[in-house]
C-alpha positions in Angstrom: -58.9 -80.1 -37.0 -60.9 -80.2 -40.2 -61.6 -83.5 -41.8 -62.9 -83.8 -45.3 -64.0 -86.9 -47.3 -62.5 -87.1 -50.7 -63.6 -89.6 -53.4 -60.8 -90.9 -55.5 -61.3 -92.5 -58.9 -58.8 -95.3 -59.3 -58.4 -97.0 -62.7 -55.5 -99.4 -62.6 -56.4 -101.4 -65.7 -55.6 -100.1 -69.2 -58.0 -100.9 -72.0 -57.4 -104.3 -73.6 -57.6 -105.0 -77.3 -58.6 -108.6 -78.0 -59.0 -108.7 -81.8 -58.9 -106.4 -84.8 -60.7 -107.5 -88.0 -60.0 -108.1 -90.7 -56.8 -109.9 -89.5 -55.5 -110.3 -93.0 -56.7 -110.9 -96.6 -59.2 -108.3 -98.0 -61.5 -105.6 -96.7 -64.3 -103.6 -98.3 -64.0 -100.8 -95.7 -65.6 -102.5 -92.7 -63.4 -102.8 -89.7 -64.2 -104.3 -86.3 -62.6 -104.2 -82.9 -63.1 -106.4 -79.9 -61.9 -104.8 -76.6 -62.4 -104.7 -72.9 -62.8 -101.4 -71.0 -64.8 -101.5 -67.8 -64.0 -98.3 -65.9 -65.2 -95.6 -68.3 -66.7 -95.1 -71.8 -63.9 -95.8 -74.2 -62.6 -93.4 -76.8 -61.8 -95.5 -79.9 -60.0 -94.4 -83.1 -59.3 -96.2 -86.3 -56.0 -95.2 -88.0 -55.4 -96.2 -91.7 -53.2 -95.2 -94.6 -52.2 -96.5 -98.0 -48.8 -98.0 -98.7 -47.7 -94.9 -100.5 -48.8 -92.6 -97.8 -46.7 -91.4 -94.9 -49.4 -90.1 -92.6 -52.3 -92.1 -91.1 -55.8 -90.8 -91.5 -58.1 -91.3 -88.5 -61.8 -92.0 -87.8 -63.4 -91.9 -84.4 -65.9 -94.7 -83.6 -69.0 -93.4 -81.9 -71.2 -95.1 -79.4 -68.9 -97.9 -78.4 -70.0 -99.3 -75.0 -67.9 -100.1 -71.9 -67.7 -103.7 -70.7 -65.9 -107.0 -71.3 -65.2 -108.2 -74.8 -67.3 -105.5 -76.5 -67.4 -105.2 -80.3 -67.4 -101.9 -82.2 -67.6 -101.5 -86.0 -66.5 -98.7 -88.3 -67.3 -98.6 -92.0 -65.4 -96.1 -94.1 -65.3 -95.4 -97.9 -62.1 -96.9 -99.2 -63.0 -96.6 -102.9 -59.8 -94.5 -103.6 -57.8 -97.5 -102.3 -59.5 -100.2 -104.4 -56.8 -102.7 -105.5 -54.2 -101.4 -103.1 -53.0 -102.4 -99.6 -53.9 -100.4 -96.6 -52.3 -100.5 -93.1 -54.5 -100.0 -90.1 -54.8 -100.2 -86.3 -57.1 -99.2 -83.5 -56.4 -97.3 -80.3 -58.6 -97.6 -77.2 -58.4 -94.9 -74.5 -59.9 -94.4 -71.1 -59.5 -91.4 -68.7 -55.9 -92.4 -67.9 -54.3 -94.6 -70.6 -54.3 -95.6 -74.2 -53.8 -99.0 -75.7 -52.6 -99.4 -79.3 -53.4 -102.3 -81.5 -51.0 -104.0 -83.8 -50.6 -102.7 -87.3 -52.5 -104.9 -89.8 -52.2 -104.9 -93.6 -55.2 -105.8 -95.8 -56.0 -105.6 -99.5 -58.9 -103.3 -100.4 -61.7 -104.6 -102.6 -64.7 -102.2 -102.8 -66.3 -103.5 -106.0 -69.0 -106.2 -106.2 -68.2 -109.2 -108.3 -69.6 -109.5 -111.9 -72.1 -112.3 -112.5 -73.4 -113.7 -115.8 -76.3 -116.1 -115.7 -76.7 -118.2 -118.8 -79.0 -120.8 -117.4 -81.7 -121.3 -116.2 -84.0 -119.1 -118.2 -87.5 -117.8 -117.5 -89.1 -120.9 -119.0 -91.4 -123.8 -118.3 -89.3 -126.9 -117.8 -90.6 -130.5 -118.2 -87.9 -131.9 -115.9 -87.1 -131.5 -112.3 -83.4 -131.3 -113.0 -82.7 -127.7 -113.9 -79.4 -126.7 -115.6 -77.3 -123.9 -114.1 -74.6 -122.1 -116.0 -73.1 -119.2 -114.0 -69.8 -117.4 -114.5 -68.1 -114.8 -112.3 -65.0 -112.5 -112.6 -63.5 -113.5 -109.2 -63.8 -116.3 -106.6 -67.0 -116.0 -104.6 -69.4 -117.8 -102.4 -72.4 -118.5 -104.7 -75.8 -119.1 -103.2 -79.5 -119.0 -104.0 -82.8 -118.4 -102.2 -85.9 -120.2 -103.6 -89.3 -118.4 -103.2 -88.1 -116.3 -100.3 -86.4 -119.1 -98.4 -83.0 -119.1 -96.7 -79.9 -118.9 -98.9 -78.4 -122.2 -99.8 -74.8 -122.4 -101.2 -74.2 -123.6 -104.7 -70.4 -123.5 -104.1 -67.6 -121.7 -102.2 -64.4 -120.2 -103.6 -65.6 -120.7 -107.2 -65.4 -118.9 -110.5 -68.1 -120.9 -112.3 -71.1 -123.1 -111.5 -72.2 -125.6 -114.2 -74.4 -128.3 -112.8 -78.0 -129.5 -112.8 -80.0 -129.1 -109.6 -83.2 -130.8 -108.6 -86.3 -128.7 -107.9 -89.9 -129.7 -107.1 -92.9 -129.1 -109.5 -94.4 -125.7 -109.6 -93.1 -122.1 -109.8 -89.7 -121.1 -108.5 -88.5 -117.5 -108.0 -84.8 -117.6 -107.3 -82.5 -114.9 -106.0 -78.9 -115.8 -106.9 -76.2 -114.1 -104.8 -72.4 -114.0 -105.3 -70.3 -112.7 -102.4 -66.6 -112.1 -102.7 -63.9 -112.4 -100.0 -64.3 -108.8 -98.9 -68.0 -109.2 -98.4 -69.1 -107.3 -101.6 -72.1 -109.0 -103.1 -74.3 -108.9 -106.2 -77.7 -110.5 -106.8 -79.7 -111.5 -109.8 -83.2 -112.8 -110.2 -84.6 -115.7 -112.3 -88.0 -117.4 -112.3 -89.0 -120.7 -113.9 -91.8 -123.2 -113.7 -91.5 -127.0 -113.6 -94.4 -128.9 -115.1 -93.2 -132.5 -115.1 -95.5 -135.3 -116.4 -94.2 -138.8 -115.8 -94.7 -141.2 -118.7 
């Protein structure tokens, strides 16, 4: 009688998809997947197509790790779909089985917002209350960074910003950033100096 030891690989759990992003709304070409696959390195594919297209295109995500609730991201150039809707879903495969995500529909926006800065100007101000007059071509989150500091929001979901804001004496170098719903952003720079003399 000959006996032989045989190692069997048993994978009784299919990969699990927790979340596909964006869930709805708009995308600039960045897609994320949260998944669980603990038995083997997963093979993940993003499928997408325009509304007028009958066949899905596919892009493989590379370097996605195994484990619980892992996140993998894929950025693709969707400039040809700007202003259109795109359907997409992910698949996650292990050595034995494949799990399909639900088909999601998102609007594609790959263009940065347009920002016009009318105030403030590169001037010396004799007041600590500086006028801001900013207009944009779409709703954005508008923020600023002063002298390299963290960004602080002016407003959210806004087309314009017309207010006075208080700053301390001295030189101020501002980076003003507008970010739309899809994550596209634009920045502009302005510098001014406050020399306030109290009477």
